[in-house]
Backbone as a printed PyTorch tensor [residue, N CA C, xyz], in Angstrom:
tensor([[[ -4.6670,  18.0290,  -1.7120],
         [ -5.3120,  17.7530,  -0.4190],
         [ -4.2640,  17.6730,   0.6590]],

        [[ -4.6440,  18.0580,   1.8320],
         [ -3.7380,  17.8860,   2.9620],
         [ -4.1350,  16.6560,   3.7880]],

        [[ -3.2560,  15.7180,   3.8440],
         [ -3.5940,  14.4060,   4.6020],
         [ -3.1150,  14.5130,   6.0290]],

        [[ -4.0880,  14.2570,   6.9190],
         [ -3.8180,  14.2680,   8.3740],
         [ -4.1200,  12.8700,   8.8330]],

        [[ -3.3140,  12.0580,   9.2530],
         [ -1.9110,  12.2730,   9.5780],
         [ -1.1280,  11.1450,   9.0650]],

        [[ -0.0460,  11.3820,   8.4090],
         [  0.8210,  10.3650,   7.8540],
         [  1.3090,   9.3870,   8.8340]],

        [[  1.5900,   9.7320,  10.0640],
         [  2.0620,   8.7610,  11.1050],
         [  1.2070,   7.5140,  11.2070]],

        [[ -0.0620,   7.7200,  11.0170],
         [ -1.0130,   6.5160,  11.0110],
         [ -0.6470,   5.4760,   9.9470]],

        [[ -0.2550,   6.0080,   8.7900],
         [  0.2240,   5.0770,   7.7610],
         [  1.5570,   4.4110,   8.1370]],

        [[  2.4770,   5.2160,   8.6270],
         [  3.7770,   4.6580,   8.9910],
         [  3.6280,   3.6050,  10.1140]],

        [[  2.7420,   3.8820,  11.0270],
         [  2.4720,   2.9080,  12.1480],
         [  1.9500,   1.5990,  11.5320]],

        [[  1.0540,   1.6900,  10.6470],
         [  0.4490,   0.4920,  10.0340],
         [  1.4840,  -0.2650,   9.2520]],

        [[  2.2140,   0.4530,   8.3530],
         [  3.2020,  -0.3690,   7.5720],
         [  4.3700,  -0.9070,   8.3420]],

        [[  4.5790,  -0.3610,   9.6010],
         [  5.5730,  -0.9240,  10.4070],
         [  5.2100,  -2.3410,  10.8940]],

        [[  3.8940,  -2.5780,  11.0140],
         [  3.3280,  -3.9250,  11.3380],
         [  3.0920,  -4.7500,  10.0970]],

        [[  2.7040,  -4.1390,   9.0060],
         [  2.4420,  -4.7570,   7.7990],
         [  3.3180,  -4.2260,   6.6280]],

        [[  4.5680,  -4.6040,   6.6120],
         [  5.5080,  -4.0440,   5.6390],
         [  5.1230,  -4.0160,   4.1830]],

        [[  4.3260,  -5.0630,   3.8310],
         [  3.8800,  -5.1710,   2.4200],
         [  2.9080,  -4.0790,   2.0990]],

        [[  2.4240,  -3.3720,   3.0350],
         [  1.4230,  -2.2670,   2.7530],
         [  2.1680,  -0.9450,   2.4860]],

        [[  3.4080,  -0.8100,   2.6610],
         [  4.0990,   0.3860,   2.6120],
         [  4.0020,   1.0470,   1.2440]],

        [[  4.3150,   0.3220,   0.1750],
         [  4.2740,   0.8570,  -1.1780],
         [  2.8930,   1.2860,  -1.5610]],

        [[  1.8840,   0.6000,  -1.2520],
         [  0.5100,   0.9220,  -1.6110],
         [  0.0490,   2.1500,  -0.8620]],

        [[  0.4130,   2.2050,   0.4710],
         [  0.0220,   3.3520,   1.2560],
         [  0.7200,   4.6660,   0.9090]],

        [[  1.9980,   4.5270,   0.5110],
         [  2.7300,   5.6680,   0.0160],
         [  2.1360,   6.1790,  -1.3020]],

        [[  1.7620,   5.2490,  -2.2330],
         [  1.1200,   5.6570,  -3.4530],
         [ -0.1770,   6.3390,  -3.2030]],

        [[ -0.9640,   5.8280,  -2.3250],
         [ -2.2320,   6.4960,  -1.9490],
         [ -1.9890,   7.9160,  -1.4360]],

        [[ -1.0240,   7.9710,  -0.4820],
         [ -0.6660,   9.2340,   0.1390],
         [ -0.2110,  10.2810,  -0.8800]],

        [[  0.6550,   9.9010,  -1.7460],
         [  1.1270,  10.8030,  -2.7970],
         [  0.0450,  11.2840,  -3.7810]],

        [[ -0.7680,  10.2610,  -4.0970],
         [ -1.9320,  10.7240,  -5.0520],
         [ -2.8710,  11.6650,  -4.3180]],

        [[ -3.1670,  11.4280,  -3.0070],
         [ -4.0390,  12.3920,  -2.3170],
         [ -3.4320,  13.7400,  -2.1010]],

        [[ -2.1640,  13.8050,  -1.8990],
         [ -1.4470,  15.0340,  -1.6090],
         [ -1.2840,  15.8930,  -2.9030]],

        [[ -1.2690,  15.1860,  -4.0050],
         [ -1.0870,  15.9020,  -5.2460],
         [ -2.3270,  16.4050,  -5.9750]],

        [[ -3.4430,  16.0860,  -5.4360],
         [ -4.7250,  16.4240,  -6.0810],
         [ -5.5610,  17.2410,  -5.1920]],

        [[ -6.4910,  17.9430,  -5.7920],
         [ -7.5650,  18.7150,  -5.1090],
         [ -8.8710,  18.1550,  -5.6530]],

        [[ -9.5790,  17.4490,  -4.7970],
         [-10.7870,  16.8540,  -5.2370],
         [-11.9500,  17.7850,  -4.8380]],

        [[-12.8610,  17.9990,  -5.7810],
         [-13.9780,  18.8640,  -5.6070],
         [-15.1510,  18.1870,  -4.8280]],

        [[-15.2470,  16.8710,  -5.0970],
         [-16.3400,  16.1270,  -4.4900],
         [-16.1030,  14.6080,  -4.6470]],

        [[-17.0370,  13.7740,  -4.1720],
         [-16.8440,  12.3100,  -4.2760],
         [-16.6810,  11.8450,  -5.6720]],

        [[-17.4370,  12.3640,  -6.6270],
         [-17.3150,  11.9790,  -8.0480],
         [-15.9200,  12.3060,  -8.6020]],

        [[-15.3870,  13.3450,  -8.2240],
         [-14.0190,  13.8240,  -8.6110],
         [-12.9820,  12.7810,  -7.9960]],

        [[-13.1820,  12.5030,  -6.7950],
         [-12.3080,  11.4500,  -6.1130],
         [-12.3490,  10.1680,  -6.8040]],

        [[-13.5880,   9.7090,  -7.1780],
         [-13.7130,   8.3930,  -7.8960],
         [-13.0200,   8.4290,  -9.2120]],

        [[-12.8000,   9.5210,  -9.8610],
         [-12.0830,   9.5670, -11.2030],
         [-10.6220,   9.0390, -10.9470]],

        [[-10.0550,   9.3060,  -9.7460],
         [ -8.7100,   8.8840,  -9.4700],
         [ -8.7100,   7.5610,  -8.7180]],

        [[ -9.7000,   7.4480,  -7.7520],
         [ -9.7230,   6.1760,  -6.9180],
         [-11.0770,   5.4760,  -7.2750]],

        [[-11.0870,   4.7710,  -8.3170],
         [-12.4170,   4.1700,  -8.8300],
         [-12.9920,   3.2030,  -7.7950]],

        [[-12.2570,   2.5800,  -6.9530],
         [-12.8370,   1.6580,  -6.0350],
         [-13.2170,   2.2750,  -4.7450]],

        [[-13.0070,   3.5770,  -4.5810],
         [-13.3660,   4.1450,  -3.2560],
         [-14.8580,   4.1050,  -3.0410]],

        [[-15.1950,   3.7200,  -1.7610],
         [-16.6020,   3.6330,  -1.3990],
         [-17.0150,   4.6470,  -0.4120]],

        [[-18.3070,   4.8880,  -0.2910],
         [-18.8410,   5.8100,   0.7160],
         [-19.6260,   5.0870,   1.6830]],

        [[-19.2250,   5.0280,   2.9670],
         [-19.9290,   4.2960,   3.9840],
         [-20.0830,   5.2410,   5.2020]],

        [[-21.2600,   5.3760,   5.6660],
         [-21.5750,   6.1680,   6.8340],
         [-20.7950,   7.5490,   6.9180]],

        [[-20.7350,   8.1810,   5.7700],
         [-20.1220,   9.5500,   5.7870],
         [-18.5730,   9.5200,   5.6250]],

        [[-18.0400,   8.3520,   5.5170],
         [-16.5360,   8.0920,   5.3780],
         [-16.2160,   7.5620,   4.0670]],

        [[-14.9760,   7.7540,   3.6400],
         [-14.4820,   7.1660,   2.3910],
         [-13.6580,   5.9460,   2.6790]],

        [[-13.8800,   4.8640,   1.9780],
         [-13.1240,   3.6550,   2.1670],
         [-12.3530,   3.3620,   0.9620]],

        [[-10.9960,   3.1620,   1.1160],
         [-10.0980,   2.9160,   0.0180],
         [ -9.6120,   1.4440,   0.1540]],

        [[ -9.5030,   0.7670,  -0.9800],
         [ -8.8730,  -0.4830,  -1.0070],
         [ -7.4010,  -0.2340,  -1.1560]],

        [[ -6.6010,  -0.9360,  -0.3310],
         [ -5.1340,  -0.7480,  -0.3640],
         [ -4.4890,  -2.0970,  -0.5050]],

        [[ -3.4450,  -2.2190,  -1.2830],
         [ -2.7130,  -3.4160,  -1.5080],
         [ -3.4440,  -4.5700,  -2.1120]],

        [[ -4.1920,  -4.2920,  -3.1660],
         [ -4.9280,  -5.3370,  -3.8240],
         [ -6.1010,  -5.7840,  -3.0290]],

        [[ -6.6840,  -4.8300,  -2.2760],
         [ -7.9260,  -5.1250,  -1.3810],
         [ -7.5150,  -5.9660,  -0.1290]],

        [[ -6.2290,  -6.0190,   0.1070],
         [ -5.8400,  -6.7490,   1.3380],
         [ -6.0590,  -5.8340,   2.6040]],

        [[ -6.0180,  -4.5640,   2.4190],
         [ -6.1390,  -3.6390,   3.4530],
         [ -7.2070,  -2.5760,   3.1270]],

        [[ -7.6770,  -1.8960,   4.1570],
         [ -8.6780,  -0.8420,   3.9610],
         [ -8.1920,   0.3920,   4.7470]],

        [[ -8.3050,   1.5420,   4.0660],
         [ -8.0210,   2.8500,   4.6420],
         [ -9.3210,   3.5980,   4.8070]],

        [[ -9.6470,   4.0330,   5.9580],
         [-10.9050,   4.7770,   6.1510],
         [-10.5650,   6.2440,   6.4510]],

        [[-11.1710,   7.1470,   5.7470],
         [-10.8990,   8.5230,   5.8400],
         [-12.1670,   9.4050,   5.7770]],

        [[-12.0920,  10.5420,   6.5100],
         [-13.0400,  11.5920,   6.4380],
         [-12.4970,  12.6110,   5.4910]],

        [[-13.1920,  13.0330,   4.4570],
         [-12.6780,  14.0570,   3.5370],
         [-13.5970,  15.2530,   3.6560]],

        [[-12.9660,  16.3740,   3.8150],
         [-13.5670,  17.6810,   3.7250],
         [-13.1230,  18.4360,   2.5490]],

        [[-13.9300,  18.2560,   1.4760],
         [-13.5390,  18.7200,   0.1050],
         [-13.4430,  20.2820,   0.1310]],

        [[-14.2680,  20.9740,   0.8700],
         [-14.2410,  22.4200,   0.9160],
         [-13.0050,  23.0000,   1.5840]],

        [[-12.3630,  22.1890,   2.5010],
         [-11.1440,  22.5990,   3.2150],
         [ -9.9230,  21.9810,   2.6370]],

        [[-10.1840,  21.0250,   1.7180],
         [ -9.0980,  20.2390,   1.0830],
         [ -8.2820,  19.4490,   2.1530]],

        [[ -9.0060,  18.8110,   3.0590],
         [ -8.3870,  18.0890,   4.0620],
         [ -8.8800,  16.6420,   4.0680]],

        [[ -7.9830,  15.7000,   4.3370],
         [ -8.2880,  14.3080,   4.4370],
         [ -7.8160,  13.8180,   5.8220]],

        [[ -8.7880,  13.3420,   6.6630],
         [ -8.3620,  12.8140,   7.9640],
         [ -8.4630,  11.3100,   7.9320]],

        [[ -7.2380,  10.6850,   8.1560],
         [ -7.1810,   9.2540,   8.2340],
         [ -7.8650,   8.8090,   9.5430]],

        [[ -8.8400,   7.9950,   9.4700],
         [ -9.5720,   7.5240,  10.6310],
         [ -9.0260,   6.1580,  11.0810]],

        [[ -8.6720,   5.3250,  10.0930],
         [ -8.1430,   3.9830,  10.4060],
         [ -7.4970,   3.4120,   9.1690]],

        [[ -6.5420,   2.5550,   9.4350],
         [ -5.9640,   1.6420,   8.4190],
         [ -6.0900,   0.2700,   8.9570]],

        [[ -6.7730,  -0.6000,   8.3310],
         [ -7.0380,  -1.9320,   8.8200],
         [ -6.8110,  -3.0680,   7.8180]],

        [[ -6.6210,  -4.2080,   8.3120],
         [ -6.6310,  -5.4000,   7.4390],
         [ -8.0380,  -5.5340,   6.9830]],

        [[ -8.2350,  -6.2920,   5.8870],
         [ -9.5240,  -6.4290,   5.3930],
         [-10.4580,  -7.2440,   6.4130]],

        [[ -9.8040,  -8.1980,   7.1360],
         [-10.5030,  -8.9450,   8.1500],
         [-11.0700,  -8.0240,   9.3010]],

        [[-10.1480,  -7.1350,   9.7560],
         [-10.5660,  -6.2430,  10.8420],
         [-11.6670,  -5.2880,  10.2870]],

        [[-11.5070,  -4.8180,   9.0700],
         [-12.5740,  -3.9480,   8.5190],
         [-13.9930,  -4.7330,   8.5410]],

        [[-13.9810,  -5.9570,   8.1180],
         [-15.1600,  -6.7420,   8.0280],
         [-15.8420,  -6.9350,   9.4000]],

        [[-15.0120,  -6.9160,  10.4550],
         [-15.6060,  -7.1140,  11.8250],
         [-16.4960,  -5.8170,  12.1510]],

        [[-16.1060,  -4.7210,  11.5520],
         [-17.0130,  -3.5540,  11.7360],
         [-16.7590,  -2.7070,  12.9410]],

        [[-15.7200,  -3.0490,  13.8010],
         [-15.5060,  -2.3210,  14.9810],
         [-15.2520,  -0.8000,  14.6770]],

        [[-14.6650,  -0.4890,  13.5260],
         [-14.3410,   0.8600,  13.1610],
         [-15.5800,   1.7680,  13.1010]],

        [[-16.7430,   1.1720,  12.8300],
         [-18.0110,   1.9340,  12.7690],
         [-18.3660,   2.4700,  14.1070]],

        [[-18.0660,   1.7810,  15.2000],
         [-18.3810,   2.1900,  16.5740],
         [-17.4640,   3.2550,  17.0700]],

        [[-16.2850,   3.5540,  16.4080],
         [-15.3440,   4.5690,  16.8990],
         [-15.5700,   5.9380,  16.2810]],

        [[-16.6490,   6.1740,  15.6100],
         [-16.8760,   7.4770,  14.9570],
         [-16.9110,   8.5700,  16.0190]]])
């Protein structure tokens, strides 16, 4: 898959350095696989959720959330947001679609 855009990850881990390792692991796993559909994605990312057409990934032991739009047919992953769990729970990200 082609992940767009890694700078969002770098920007987040600059503020939350403990997230760097987990975000890099997520990025490498996404870049090294081609997922056919959501079920295929869940084989690698068992905790991935589907919310309002987006995929939600637990990062750093569920301390952070990564929100992405995945276009399986084009093999593209668009990072929509990387948030702390508290910011995710507030739900502001749902209004930015």
